[in-house]
KEKE-3310 file (N, C-alpha, C; in steps of 0.2 Angstrom, whole numbers, plus 5000, padded with zeros to 4 digits):
npx = (5017:5027:5022:5025:5038:5045:5041:5047:5061:5063:5061:5072:5081:5077:5081:5094:5094:5088:5097:5107:5102:5107:5122:5139:5139:5145:5136:5125:5121:5105:5088:5073:5063:5052:5058:5067:5069:5058:5042:5027:5013:4996:4988:4979:4967:4955:4948:4949:4962:4966:4976:4991:5004:5022:5037:5055:5072:5082:5092:5108:5116:5110:5108:5112:5103:5090:5089:5083:5069:5058:5058:5053:5040:5035:5034:5024:5013:5012:5009:4996:4988:4990:4980:4968:4967:4963:4948:4943:4949:4963:4977:4988:5004:5014:5030:5045:5061:5070:5083:5088:5087:5082:5076:5073:5065:5052:5048:5046:5034:5025:5023:5017:5005:4998:5001:5000:4990:4988:4980:4986:5000:5012:5021:5032:5050:5058:5071:5071:5058:5054:5053:5043:5032:5025:5019:5010:5001:4995:4988:4979:4983:4985:4999:5004:5010:5027:5043:5044:5052:5052:5052:5039:5030:5027:5023:5015:4997:4992:5001:5002:5007:5014:5020:5031:5034:5050:5051:5045:5051:5063:5062:5059:5072:5080:5072:5074:5088:5088:5080:5088:5097:5108:5117:5122:5120:5127:5130:5136:5141:5138:5152:5152:5139:5131:5119:5118:5123:5113:5107:5112:5105:5093:5092:5097:5088:5079:5086:5089:5076:5072:5081:5095:5113:5123:5131:5141:5150:5157:5161:5170:5165:5173:5185:5201:5202:5192:5198:5200:5188:5181:5188:5186:5172:5173:5179:5170:5161:5151:5139:5130:5127:5121:5122:5124:5129:5133:5127:5138:5148:5145:5147:5162:5165:5161:5170:5182:5180:5180:5192:5199:5195:5182:5165:5151:5133:5126:5116:5108:5097:5082:5077:5088:5093:5104:5108:5119:5123:5119:5126:5138:5150:5152:5140:5132:5121:5115:5102:5086:5074:5061:5051:5043:5036:5047:5059:5063:5056:5048:5038:5029:5014:5010:5024:5028:5021:5027:5040:5037:5032:5043:5052:5045:5044:5055:5068:5080:5084:5080:5092:5104:5117:5109:5098:5089:5082:5075:5070:5057:5049:5042:5033:5025:5019:5011:5002:4996:4989:4980:4973:4966:4959:4950:4943:4936:4931:4937:4937:4943:4937:4937:4942:4955:4951:4942:4952:4958:4947:4946:4957:4955:4944:4951:4954:4965:4973:4982:4988:4989:4998:5008:5012:5012:4997:4986:4980:4971:4967:4957:4965:4975:4993:4997:5002:5009:5008:5016:5030:5041:5051:5067:5081:5097:5104:5113:5118:5106:5093:5080:5063:5055:5046:5034:5034:5024:5020:5028:5018:5017:5007:4996:4999:5014:5018:5016:5024:5036:5036:5037:5048:5057:5056:5066:5071)
npy = (4506:4505:4509:4509:4505:4516:4526:4522:4523:4537:4541:4537:4545:4557:4557:4558:4572:4579:4578:4586:4599:4605:4614:4611:4614:4612:4599:4605:4605:4597:4594:4586:4596:4610:4621:4634:4654:4661:4666:4661:4673:4674:4682:4689:4683:4672:4657:4640:4633:4629:4615:4611:4602:4601:4595:4597:4595:4603:4604:4597:4589:4596:4610:4622:4625:4623:4625:4637:4634:4630:4642:4650:4644:4646:4661:4661:4656:4666:4678:4674:4672:4685:4693:4688:4675:4657:4656:4664:4658:4654:4649:4635:4631:4616:4611:4601:4596:4584:4582:4576:4562:4546:4538:4547:4555:4548:4545:4559:4561:4552:4557:4571:4566:4557:4562:4577:4577:4584:4589:4590:4588:4600:4610:4603:4600:4588:4579:4565:4558:4547:4538:4541:4542:4530:4529:4541:4540:4529:4533:4544:4555:4570:4577:4591:4603:4610:4603:4602:4593:4581:4564:4557:4566:4563:4551:4547:4548:4555:4564:4582:4592:4608:4615:4613:4597:4585:4579:4587:4598:4597:4595:4608:4615:4610:4616:4628:4630:4626:4637:4647:4646:4636:4622:4610:4601:4600:4589:4591:4578:4571:4562:4557:4552:4537:4537:4548:4546:4543:4554:4559:4550:4553:4566:4565:4559:4570:4581:4575:4575:4587:4591:4594:4591:4580:4578:4572:4573:4566:4573:4576:4583:4588:4590:4598:4607:4609:4609:4598:4592:4604:4606:4596:4597:4609:4604:4595:4603:4608:4620:4625:4620:4609:4609:4595:4594:4598:4614:4622:4617:4620:4634:4634:4626:4634:4645:4638:4634:4647:4651:4644:4651:4647:4649:4643:4643:4645:4633:4631:4622:4630:4627:4627:4640:4652:4666:4673:4670:4678:4690:4685:4686:4674:4670:4677:4680:4667:4655:4647:4636:4634:4627:4635:4653:4666:4668:4680:4690:4703:4709:4701:4698:4688:4683:4694:4695:4686:4690:4702:4696:4689:4700:4706:4696:4690:4697:4702:4691:4689:4698:4690:4678:4667:4666:4657:4649:4637:4641:4646:4636:4630:4641:4640:4629:4632:4642:4633:4624:4634:4638:4627:4626:4637:4633:4621:4626:4625:4622:4621:4610:4602:4589:4578:4571:4582:4592:4585:4585:4599:4601:4594:4601:4610:4619:4621:4630:4643:4649:4664:4666:4661:4647:4634:4631:4620:4604:4592:4577:4563:4548:4550:4555:4573:4581:4593:4603:4614:4625:4638:4651:4658:4671:4677:4693:4709:4707:4703:4692:4688:4686:4677:4677:4686:4682:4672:4656:4643:4631:4613:4602:4588:4578:4580:4579:4565:4559:4563:4555:4543:4544:4543:4532:4518:4505)
npz = (5704:5718:5731:5746:5747:5740:5750:5761:5756:5753:5766:5772:5765:5771:5784:5783:5778:5789:5798:5792:5794:5804:5812:5816:5830:5847:5859:5871:5888:5895:5897:5902:5906:5904:5892:5888:5890:5888:5896:5896:5891:5898:5893:5900:5900:5906:5915:5910:5901:5884:5880:5873:5867:5865:5856:5857:5848:5857:5863:5860:5845:5835:5840:5835:5824:5828:5842:5847:5846:5855:5862:5852:5850:5861:5861:5851:5858:5867:5860:5853:5865:5870:5860:5861:5862:5859:5851:5860:5873:5884:5877:5882:5882:5883:5884:5879:5880:5870:5869:5858:5860:5858:5868:5878:5871:5868:5881:5885:5875:5881:5893:5890:5883:5894:5906:5905:5897:5884:5868:5857:5847:5844:5830:5832:5833:5834:5832:5832:5830:5827:5835:5845:5837:5834:5846:5847:5837:5841:5851:5846:5845:5837:5826:5823:5812:5811:5808:5792:5784:5791:5790:5795:5791:5777:5777:5787:5790:5803:5806:5802:5789:5791:5780:5764:5759:5759:5745:5735:5738:5735:5721:5718:5720:5710:5698:5700:5698:5685:5679:5682:5673:5672:5667:5671:5686:5702:5715:5732:5744:5761:5768:5781:5785:5782:5774:5768:5755:5747:5743:5730:5722:5723:5718:5705:5695:5695:5691:5679:5673:5671:5660:5663:5666:5676:5692:5706:5721:5733:5751:5766:5780:5789:5783:5779:5768:5751:5739:5730:5726:5723:5711:5704:5700:5693:5682:5677:5672:5680:5685:5694:5711:5722:5740:5750:5763:5781:5788:5792:5784:5771:5770:5770:5760:5748:5750:5749:5735:5730:5730:5721:5710:5705:5705:5706:5703:5719:5726:5740:5750:5756:5769:5775:5776:5784:5792:5791:5777:5769:5769:5764:5751:5743:5742:5734:5724:5725:5725:5731:5736:5746:5762:5766:5766:5765:5778:5783:5775:5779:5771:5769:5776:5786:5789:5794:5807:5814:5815:5821:5833:5839:5841:5852:5862:5862:5862:5853:5846:5832:5827:5829:5827:5829:5822:5810:5796:5800:5812:5809:5807:5820:5822:5811:5813:5825:5819:5810:5819:5825:5814:5812:5825:5825:5814:5820:5829:5843:5860:5879:5883:5870:5861:5855:5843:5839:5836:5825:5816:5814:5807:5795:5790:5784:5768:5755:5763:5767:5777:5779:5769:5773:5771:5759:5749:5759:5760:5769:5766:5772:5780:5771:5771:5770:5756:5751:5735:5733:5732:5740:5733:5731:5732:5734:5735:5734:5747:5753:5758:5746:5741:5728:5715:5720:5733:5732:5731:5720:5710:5707:5695:5698:5689:5687:5700:5701:5690:5697:5708:5702:5696:5707:5712:5719:5707)
capx = (5022:5028:5022:5028:5045:5046:5041:5054:5067:5063:5061:5079:5086:5075:5085:5101:5092:5087:5105:5111:5100:5112:5129:5143:5141:5144:5131:5124:5117:5097:5083:5066:5059:5051:5064:5067:5068:5052:5037:5020:5008:4990:4985:4974:4962:4951:4945:4953:4966:4966:4982:4993:5012:5028:5044:5061:5079:5084:5100:5111:5119:5105:5106:5112:5098:5084:5089:5077:5062:5054:5058:5049:5033:5032:5032:5017:5007:5010:5006:4990:4984:4987:4978:4962:4968:4961:4941:4942:4952:4970:4981:4993:5009:5019:5036:5049:5068:5071:5091:5089:5088:5076:5072:5070:5059:5047:5046:5041:5028:5022:5021:5012:4999:4996:5001:4998:4983:4987:4975:4990:5008:5011:5025:5037:5056:5062:5074:5071:5051:5052:5054:5036:5028:5020:5014:5005:4997:4991:4983:4975:4985:4988:5006:5002:5016:5034:5049:5041:5056:5053:5049:5032:5024:5025:5021:5009:4991:4993:5006:4999:5013:5013:5026:5032:5039:5056:5052:5043:5056:5070:5061:5060:5079:5081:5069:5077:5095:5086:5078:5094:5103:5113:5117:5124:5119:5132:5129:5141:5135:5143:5156:5151:5133:5131:5112:5119:5124:5106:5104:5111:5101:5086:5091:5099:5082:5074:5089:5088:5070:5074:5086:5102:5117:5121:5138:5140:5156:5158:5166:5171:5164:5179:5192:5204:5201:5188:5200:5198:5182:5179:5191:5183:5165:5174:5181:5165:5157:5146:5138:5125:5128:5118:5126:5121:5133:5131:5128:5144:5153:5142:5152:5168:5166:5160:5175:5188:5179:5182:5200:5202:5193:5177:5161:5146:5127:5125:5109:5106:5090:5080:5076:5095:5096:5108:5108:5126:5125:5116:5131:5143:5150:5152:5133:5129:5117:5112:5094:5084:5068:5059:5045:5038:5038:5055:5059:5066:5054:5043:5034:5023:5010:5012:5030:5028:5018:5032:5046:5036:5031:5049:5055:5042:5044:5063:5072:5088:5085:5082:5098:5108:5117:5105:5091:5089:5076:5072:5065:5050:5045:5037:5028:5021:5015:5007:4998:4991:4985:4977:4967:4961:4956:4946:4937:4932:4927:4940:4937:4947:4933:4938:4947:4960:4949:4941:4957:4958:4941:4947:4962:4951:4941:4953:4954:4971:4974:4989:4989:4989:5004:5016:5012:5009:4992:4987:4973:4972:4961:4956:4967:4981:4996:4997:5008:5009:5012:5020:5036:5043:5058:5070:5089:5101:5107:5115:5118:5100:5087:5074:5058:5054:5037:5031:5031:5020:5022:5025:5015:5016:5002:4997:5005:5022:5020:5016:5030:5042:5036:5038:5056:5062:5053:5070:5070)
capy = (4510:4502:4515:4507:4505:4523:4529:4519:4525:4543:4543:4537:4551:4563:4556:4562:4579:4582:4578:4592:4606:4607:4615:4607:4615:4608:4600:4607:4600:4599:4589:4586:4601:4615:4625:4642:4659:4664:4664:4662:4676:4671:4688:4691:4677:4669:4651:4634:4633:4624:4612:4609:4601:4602:4590:4598:4593:4610:4603:4591:4590:4601:4615:4628:4628:4623:4627:4642:4632:4629:4649:4653:4642:4650:4667:4662:4655:4673:4681:4671:4675:4693:4694:4687:4667:4653:4656:4667:4654:4654:4642:4633:4626:4612:4611:4597:4594:4577:4581:4571:4555:4543:4536:4553:4558:4544:4547:4565:4561:4550:4562:4576:4562:4553:4567:4584:4579:4588:4588:4588:4591:4607:4613:4599:4600:4583:4575:4558:4557:4540:4534:4542:4543:4525:4530:4545:4538:4524:4537:4548:4562:4573:4580:4597:4605:4608:4603:4598:4590:4576:4559:4556:4571:4561:4543:4545:4554:4558:4570:4587:4596:4615:4616:4608:4591:4585:4578:4593:4605:4596:4597:4616:4616:4608:4619:4634:4629:4626:4643:4652:4645:4631:4617:4604:4601:4596:4588:4588:4574:4571:4556:4555:4549:4533:4537:4553:4543:4541:4560:4559:4545:4557:4574:4564:4559:4576:4585:4572:4576:4594:4592:4596:4586:4578:4576:4571:4572:4565:4577:4575:4588:4591:4591:4605:4610:4606:4610:4592:4591:4610:4607:4590:4600:4613:4600:4592:4608:4610:4628:4625:4616:4607:4606:4591:4593:4603:4621:4626:4615:4623:4640:4632:4622:4639:4647:4634:4633:4653:4653:4641:4654:4643:4651:4641:4646:4641:4632:4628:4622:4636:4626:4629:4646:4655:4673:4674:4668:4684:4695:4682:4686:4668:4667:4683:4676:4660:4653:4643:4634:4634:4626:4640:4660:4667:4668:4687:4695:4707:4711:4695:4700:4682:4683:4703:4694:4680:4693:4707:4693:4688:4706:4707:4692:4687:4703:4701:4684:4692:4702:4687:4673:4660:4667:4654:4647:4633:4643:4647:4629:4629:4646:4639:4623:4635:4644:4628:4623:4640:4638:4621:4627:4642:4628:4617:4632:4622:4624:4619:4603:4598:4582:4578:4570:4588:4596:4582:4588:4605:4600:4591:4606:4616:4617:4625:4634:4645:4652:4670:4667:4658:4640:4632:4628:4614:4601:4586:4571:4557:4544:4551:4561:4578:4581:4600:4603:4620:4628:4647:4652:4666:4672:4682:4699:4714:4706:4701:4687:4691:4682:4678:4677:4691:4679:4668:4649:4640:4625:4609:4599:4581:4574:4581:4576:4557:4559:4564:4549:4536:4544:4542:4524:4514:4499)
capz = (5708:5724:5736:5753:5745:5739:5757:5765:5754:5755:5774:5774:5762:5775:5790:5781:5777:5795:5801:5788:5794:5809:5810:5821:5836:5852:5862:5877:5892:5894:5901:5900:5909:5899:5890:5886:5895:5887:5899:5890:5893:5897:5888:5905:5899:5912:5913:5908:5895:5878:5882:5869:5869:5859:5858:5851:5849:5858:5865:5856:5839:5830:5843:5832:5820:5831:5849:5850:5843:5860:5863:5847:5850:5868:5858:5847:5863:5871:5853:5851:5871:5870:5854:5862:5864:5853:5852:5867:5877:5883:5875:5886:5878:5887:5878:5882:5876:5870:5868:5852:5862:5858:5874:5880:5867:5869:5888:5885:5873:5885:5898:5886:5883:5900:5912:5904:5894:5878:5864:5851:5848:5839:5830:5835:5830:5837:5826:5833:5829:5824:5842:5848:5832:5834:5853:5848:5832:5843:5856:5843:5846:5831:5826:5819:5809:5813:5803:5787:5781:5795:5787:5796:5786:5770:5777:5792:5791:5809:5806:5797:5789:5790:5775:5758:5762:5755:5738:5732:5739:5730:5714:5717:5719:5704:5695:5702:5696:5679:5677:5683:5667:5674:5662:5676:5692:5706:5723:5737:5749:5766:5770:5788:5787:5776:5771:5763:5747:5743:5740:5723:5718:5725:5714:5698:5692:5695:5686:5671:5670:5670:5656:5667:5668:5684:5695:5712:5725:5742:5754:5773:5783:5793:5778:5779:5763:5747:5734:5725:5725:5718:5704:5700:5698:5688:5676:5674:5670:5685:5686:5699:5716:5728:5744:5754:5769:5786:5785:5792:5779:5765:5769:5770:5753:5744:5752:5746:5728:5726:5730:5715:5704:5704:5709:5702:5707:5725:5727:5746:5752:5759:5775:5781:5776:5789:5791:5789:5772:5765:5768:5762:5744:5739:5741:5732:5716:5727:5724:5735:5738:5754:5764:5769:5765:5767:5784:5784:5772:5782:5767:5769:5782:5791:5791:5798:5813:5816:5816:5827:5840:5841:5844:5859:5867:5862:5861:5851:5842:5824:5825:5831:5822:5829:5819:5805:5793:5804:5817:5806:5808:5825:5822:5806:5817:5830:5815:5808:5824:5826:5809:5813:5832:5822:5809:5823:5837:5849:5868:5884:5884:5865:5861:5849:5839:5838:5832:5818:5812:5810:5801:5789:5787:5779:5760:5752:5768:5766:5784:5777:5765:5777:5769:5753:5751:5763:5761:5773:5765:5779:5778:5768:5773:5767:5751:5748:5729:5730:5736:5739:5730:5733:5730:5738:5730:5737:5755:5757:5754:5743:5741:5722:5713:5724:5739:5732:5730:5714:5712:5701:5694:5699:5684:5688:5706:5699:5689:5701:5713:5698:5694:5713:5715:5716:5704)
cpx = (5022:5029:5025:5036:5048:5046:5046:5059:5068:5063:5069:5083:5083:5079:5091:5099:5091:5094:5108:5109:5104:5118:5132:5144:5141:5138:5129:5119:5110:5094:5077:5061:5058:5057:5062:5065:5061:5045:5029:5015:5001:4984:4979:4968:4960:4949:4951:4957:4965:4974:4985:5001:5016:5033:5048:5067:5083:5091:5102:5113:5116:5104:5106:5107:5092:5084:5084:5070:5057:5052:5052:5041:5031:5029:5027:5012:5006:5007:4998:4986:4983:4983:4971:4961:4965:4952:4939:4945:4959:4973:4987:4998:5013:5025:5041:5056:5068:5079:5092:5091:5082:5072:5069:5064:5052:5045:5042:5035:5023:5019:5016:5006:4995:4995:4999:4992:4983:4982:4978:4996:5009:5019:5032:5044:5061:5065:5074:5062:5050:5051:5048:5032:5022:5016:5009:5001:4992:4986:4979:4978:4988:4994:5004:5007:5023:5038:5045:5045:5057:5049:5042:5027:5023:5023:5016:5003:4990:4998:5004:5006:5010:5019:5026:5037:5045:5055:5050:5048:5062:5069:5061:5067:5081:5078:5073:5083:5093:5084:5083:5099:5107:5111:5119:5124:5125:5130:5135:5137:5140:5145:5154:5145:5131:5124:5113:5120:5117:5103:5106:5107:5094:5086:5093:5092:5078:5078:5089:5082:5069:5078:5093:5106:5119:5129:5137:5148:5154:5163:5165:5170:5170:5186:5194:5202:5196:5192:5199:5192:5177:5182:5188:5175:5168:5176:5176:5159:5151:5146:5132:5127:5123:5121:5124:5126:5131:5131:5134:5149:5151:5147:5158:5168:5165:5166:5182:5186:5182:5188:5203:5199:5187:5170:5154:5140:5126:5117:5105:5099:5087:5079:5082:5097:5099:5109:5114:5128:5123:5121:5138:5145:5151:5145:5129:5127:5114:5105:5093:5076:5066:5052:5039:5040:5044:5054:5060:5061:5047:5038:5027:5019:5011:5019:5032:5026:5024:5036:5042:5035:5039:5054:5052:5045:5051:5067:5080:5088:5086:5088:5104:5110:5113:5099:5092:5083:5072:5066:5058:5046:5040:5033:5023:5014:5009:5002:4993:4986:4979:4971:4962:4956:4950:4940:4934:4930:4930:4938:4941:4943:4934:4943:4951:4957:4944:4946:4956:4953:4943:4952:4959:4947:4944:4956:4960:4973:4981:4993:4992:4995:5009:5016:5010:5003:4990:4980:4974:4966:4963:4960:4974:4986:4996:5004:5007:5013:5015:5026:5038:5050:5060:5077:5092:5105:5107:5116:5112:5096:5083:5069:5058:5048:5032:5030:5027:5023:5022:5023:5016:5009:5001:5000:5011:5022:5020:5022:5036:5042:5038:5046:5060:5060:5060:5068:5070)
cpy = (4506:4507:4514:4508:4512:4528:4528:4523:4534:4544:4542:4542:4558:4563:4560:4571:4583:4584:4584:4599:4608:4610:4610:4609:4610:4606:4603:4604:4603:4594:4589:4590:4605:4619:4631:4648:4661:4662:4667:4667:4673:4676:4691:4687:4674:4662:4646:4635:4628:4622:4610:4607:4601:4597:4595:4595:4601:4610:4596:4592:4596:4608:4621:4630:4628:4624:4632:4639:4633:4637:4652:4651:4645:4657:4666:4661:4663:4678:4680:4674:4683:4696:4691:4679:4662:4654:4658:4664:4656:4647:4641:4628:4623:4609:4607:4597:4587:4576:4577:4565:4553:4541:4542:4555:4554:4545:4554:4565:4557:4554:4567:4571:4561:4557:4574:4585:4584:4586:4586:4590:4594:4609:4609:4600:4595:4579:4567:4556:4550:4536:4535:4543:4537:4527:4534:4544:4533:4527:4542:4555:4565:4577:4586:4601:4605:4608:4599:4594:4582:4570:4557:4560:4568:4554:4542:4551:4557:4564:4575:4592:4603:4620:4612:4603:4590:4584:4583:4599:4603:4597:4604:4617:4616:4614:4626:4635:4631:4633:4649:4652:4640:4624:4611:4606:4597:4596:4585:4584:4571:4563:4552:4551:4544:4534:4544:4551:4542:4549:4561:4555:4549:4562:4570:4562:4565:4579:4581:4574:4583:4596:4594:4590:4586:4577:4575:4570:4571:4568:4575:4582:4592:4591:4598:4609:4607:4607:4605:4592:4598:4609:4601:4593:4605:4609:4598:4599:4610:4617:4630:4620:4616:4605:4601:4588:4598:4609:4625:4624:4619:4629:4639:4630:4629:4643:4645:4634:4641:4654:4649:4645:4651:4645:4649:4645:4641:4640:4628:4627:4628:4634:4626:4634:4649:4662:4677:4674:4674:4690:4691:4682:4680:4667:4672:4679:4670:4661:4647:4642:4633:4631:4630:4647:4661:4670:4676:4691:4697:4710:4707:4697:4695:4681:4691:4700:4690:4686:4700:4702:4692:4694:4707:4702:4688:4691:4701:4694:4686:4695:4697:4681:4666:4660:4663:4651:4642:4635:4646:4641:4628:4634:4644:4634:4627:4638:4640:4626:4629:4640:4632:4622:4632:4638:4625:4620:4627:4625:4620:4611:4599:4592:4582:4576:4576:4592:4593:4584:4595:4605:4598:4596:4610:4614:4621:4630:4636:4649:4661:4671:4664:4651:4639:4630:4621:4611:4595:4582:4566:4551:4543:4556:4566:4579:4589:4600:4609:4622:4636:4644:4659:4666:4677:4687:4705:4713:4704:4696:4691:4685:4683:4676:4680:4687:4675:4661:4647:4632:4619:4605:4591:4576:4574:4579:4568:4554:4558:4558:4543:4537:4541:4536:4520:4507:4493)
cpz = (5715:5731:5742:5752:5746:5745:5760:5762:5754:5761:5775:5771:5769:5781:5789:5780:5784:5798:5799:5790:5800:5808:5816:5827:5841:5855:5868:5882:5892:5898:5899:5903:5902:5898:5888:5890:5894:5892:5895:5894:5891:5894:5894:5904:5906:5910:5910:5902:5890:5878:5875:5870:5864:5862:5853:5853:5851:5861:5860:5849:5835:5834:5840:5827:5823:5838:5851:5848:5850:5862:5859:5847:5856:5865:5854:5851:5865:5865:5853:5858:5871:5864:5855:5864:5858:5855:5858:5874:5877:5880:5880:5883:5884:5882:5883:5876:5875:5869:5863:5854:5862:5863:5878:5877:5868:5876:5888:5882:5877:5891:5896:5887:5889:5906:5910:5901:5888:5874:5858:5852:5842:5838:5832:5830:5833:5831:5827:5834:5828:5831:5846:5842:5832:5840:5852:5843:5837:5850:5852:5843:5840:5831:5821:5819:5813:5808:5796:5783:5785:5791:5788:5792:5780:5771:5783:5792:5796:5810:5800:5797:5787:5784:5770:5761:5756:5747:5733:5732:5736:5722:5713:5717:5713:5699:5695:5698:5687:5676:5678:5677:5668:5668:5666:5682:5697:5712:5727:5741:5755:5767:5775:5790:5780:5771:5766:5756:5743:5740:5733:5719:5718:5719:5706:5694:5690:5690:5679:5668:5668:5663:5658:5667:5675:5685:5702:5715:5732:5745:5761:5775:5786:5790:5779:5774:5758:5740:5727:5721:5720:5711:5699:5696:5692:5682:5672:5672:5673:5687:5691:5705:5721:5734:5751:5760:5775:5784:5786:5787:5772:5764:5767:5762:5748:5744:5748:5737:5725:5727:5724:5709:5701:5708:5705:5707:5714:5725:5734:5748:5756:5766:5780:5780:5784:5788:5789:5781:5767:5764:5764:5753:5740:5738:5737:5723:5717:5727:5729:5734:5744:5754:5765:5766:5768:5773:5787:5781:5776:5777:5766:5775:5789:5793:5795:5805:5817:5818:5823:5834:5843:5845:5849:5864:5867:5858:5858:5845:5835:5822:5827:5826:5822:5825:5811:5802:5797:5810:5816:5808:5814:5825:5816:5809:5820:5825:5812:5813:5826:5821:5810:5820:5829:5818:5815:5829:5842:5855:5872:5884:5877:5866:5855:5843:5836:5834:5825:5813:5809:5806:5794:5786:5784:5773:5757:5756:5768:5772:5782:5774:5767:5774:5762:5754:5754:5763:5765:5771:5771:5776:5774:5771:5768:5762:5747:5740:5726:5735:5735:5736:5732:5730:5735:5733:5735:5746:5758:5753:5752:5741:5732:5720:5717:5730:5739:5730:5722:5714:5705:5702:5697:5694:5685:5695:5705:5697:5692:5706:5707:5696:5700:5716:5713:5712:5706)
residu = (MET:LYS:LYS:THR:ARG:PHE:LEU:TRP:TRP:VAL:ALA:SER:VAL:LEU:THR:ALA:ALA:LEU:ALA:LEU:THR:SER:CYS:SER:ALA:ASP:SER:THR:SER:GLY:GLY:THR:GLU:SER:VAL:GLY:PRO:VAL:LYS:VAL:SER:ASP:GLY:GLY:LEU:LYS:GLY:ASP:PRO:ILE:LEU:ILE:GLY:SER:ILE:CYS:SER:CYS:THR:GLY:PRO:ALA:ALA:ALA:SER:VAL:GLY:HIS:ALA:ALA:ASP:VAL:LEU:GLN:ALA:TRP:ALA:SER:TRP:VAL:ASN:ASP:ARG:GLY:GLY:VAL:ASN:GLY:HIS:PRO:VAL:LYS:LEU:ILE:SER:TYR:ASP:ASP:GLU:GLN:ASN:PRO:THR:THR:ALA:LEU:ALA:VAL:ALA:LYS:LYS:LEU:VAL:GLU:GLN:ASP:LYS:VAL:ILE:ALA:ILE:VAL:GLY:GLN:THR:SER:LEU:VAL:SER:SER:SER:TRP:GLN:ASN:TYR:VAL:ASP:SER:LYS:GLY:ILE:PRO:VAL:ILE:GLY:GLY:GLN:PRO:VAL:ASP:ALA:PRO:PHE:ILE:THR:ASP:PRO:ASN:PHE:PHE:ALA:SER:GLY:THR:THR:LEU:PRO:VAL:LEU:MET:LEU:GLY:GLU:VAL:ALA:GLN:ALA:LYS:GLN:ALA:GLY:ALA:LYS:THR:LEU:GLY:VAL:TYR:TYR:CYS:ALA:GLU:ILE:PRO:VAL:CYS:GLU:GLN:LEU:PRO:GLN:MET:LEU:LYS:PRO:MET:ALA:GLU:GLN:ALA:GLY:LEU:GLY:PHE:ALA:SER:GLU:LYS:VAL:ALA:ILE:ALA:ALA:PRO:ASN:TYR:ILE:ALA:PRO:CYS:LEU:ALA:PHE:LYS:ASP:LYS:GLY:VAL:ASP:ALA:VAL:PHE:PRO:GLY:VAL:SER:VAL:GLU:ALA:ILE:SER:ARG:ILE:ALA:ALA:SER:CYS:ALA:GLN:GLN:GLY:TYR:LYS:PRO:ILE:GLN:ALA:PRO:THR:GLY:VAL:SER:LEU:GLN:ARG:ALA:TRP:ALA:THR:ASP:PRO:ASN:PHE:GLU:GLY:SER:ILE:PHE:ALA:GLY:SER:ASN:ALA:LEU:TYR:THR:ASP:ASP:SER:ILE:PRO:ALA:ILE:LYS:ASP:PHE:GLY:ASP:ALA:LEU:ASP:LYS:TYR:ILE:PRO:GLY:LEU:ARG:GLY:SER:GLY:ASP:PHE:SER:ALA:PRO:LEU:LEU:TRP:PRO:TRP:ALA:GLY:GLY:GLN:LEU:PHE:LEU:ALA:ALA:ALA:LYS:ALA:ALA:ASN:LEU:SER:PRO:SER:SER:THR:SER:ALA:ASP:ALA:ILE:LYS:GLY:LEU:ARG:ALA:LEU:HIS:GLU:GLU:THR:LEU:ASP:GLY:LEU:ALA:PRO:PRO:LEU:THR:PHE:THR:GLU:GLY:GLN:PRO:GLY:PHE:PRO:LEU:CYS:TYR:PHE:THR:GLY:ASN:THR:LYS:GLY:GLY:VAL:PHE:HIS:SER:ALA:ASN:GLY:GLY:LYS:PRO:THR:CYS:ILE:ASP:GLN:ALA:THR:ALA:ALA:ALA:LEU:MET:LYS:ALA:LEU:THR:PRO:ALA)
# end
């Protein structure tokens, strides 16, 4: 298998997937200063802090999905400090908004390393991480958690994923469709982003491997209606749909199809779940696979901590339309850093190398049920082999499998990579 070629190809598909996690909301102005109205509490802890940084695309095209990412990470830091800190030391978070601008992103990465002296970049939600990836690698600064569908998390050993990465996540979507009784999987993919055309190439071999028929339709996100692609899928017998378009278009396509009397099983990726979908009748019975535990399921202790912290430090966020699945990413990254810090007994004098040792010491770490089992082998990027599943019933998102992840074995993973390797 030509591994390098496979990783390059999947990375290009990931670029499209990241673009599709955002709605088409207008960009807002921003800068490279620390963002978010949440003031980090020091918990009354004395002494020098442990310094960590983060980079988000909190303004720009993805603001509708990750605009509050810095706020969430600041809430995490306050939550940690108010509970005794990291090994008794306060954690200080320095967060910058790159505005989804590669030049700005590289500049703030250099600022975090050279001026702010952080030992790690934690919970990042930068959609232009490729612009600063090589720089932080050269400086030995680990990138700990954040958006697990970002390409470096499957290609770079210096990026430590805090959730399931895209190949296994997509396999989970296909498996969910099969389990729901679907016979043919259909994929809508966006016309505006050229690399979206590779999404069907990624999903078709998975569908065939699962014994499902497969069909795809290109759609324009800004189309006035979607009658033609809906009827095309209906004629082809598509009974489960994976929507590879922006989250705003997903809702409009589902509504357009329903108007034609066509209501296939909706199978949106769990990393793009929007609060409004739970009560949308066109998503009743929908299924999804997620990189982390369901972000609304307070029956999972780790998710309850997440929700309680948001209610305390960012009142009103959970009840707003801005509360979407990607906001769990920065929190999961923070929790992964906390686990590594405990494993390595980090202190204010610790180095980036010490943080990496802590990460390497983790074995099948689940962050109290927040993440799939995480193990980081030296010299290799992490590749979690488990994913979370759920469905929508009665206007509510529900975890499946008791909130536990579903895992594939090494043989299935090898077959997956083989199937996805371009000829």
